[in-house]
Phi, psi and omega in degrees: 000123181295136176274120182279316179196174180210133178202142177049037180080004180257133178247129178254126182230159178217127176272133173276138179076016179285170183292152174289163356286166177305128184207166173228162182255136174242126181243128179222099185060236180273000181267140176222134177221145174256129181248130174292127182294326183284321184255342185063020174273151174286127179253349178196145177082196183199154173226154172302152185307316181295317179295319179300316180299318179295319179296315180295318178300315178296313184296327176299325179287333187236022183300316179298316180295321178298318178298317180296316178300315180298314185289320183270343185056036175251117183295139177209128174287143177242152180297152176283171174288133180247000000 
């Protein structure tokens, strides 16, 4: 699974050809959550509240790029949350 970015111990990954809805995976230690790219809601799994907030903040900045990566299945690294 390609790693899109990494920040504050959180790794963002995206599987190509994965099941709908369009989503990405956020890994933080032993926690894993799948986030819907369109709504930025957790659709599976869980993260601690602070980590979830950071992921959503990052995803709001790169939502358009995440949609493009999902639709085109062309890997692209994205900047971390600063």
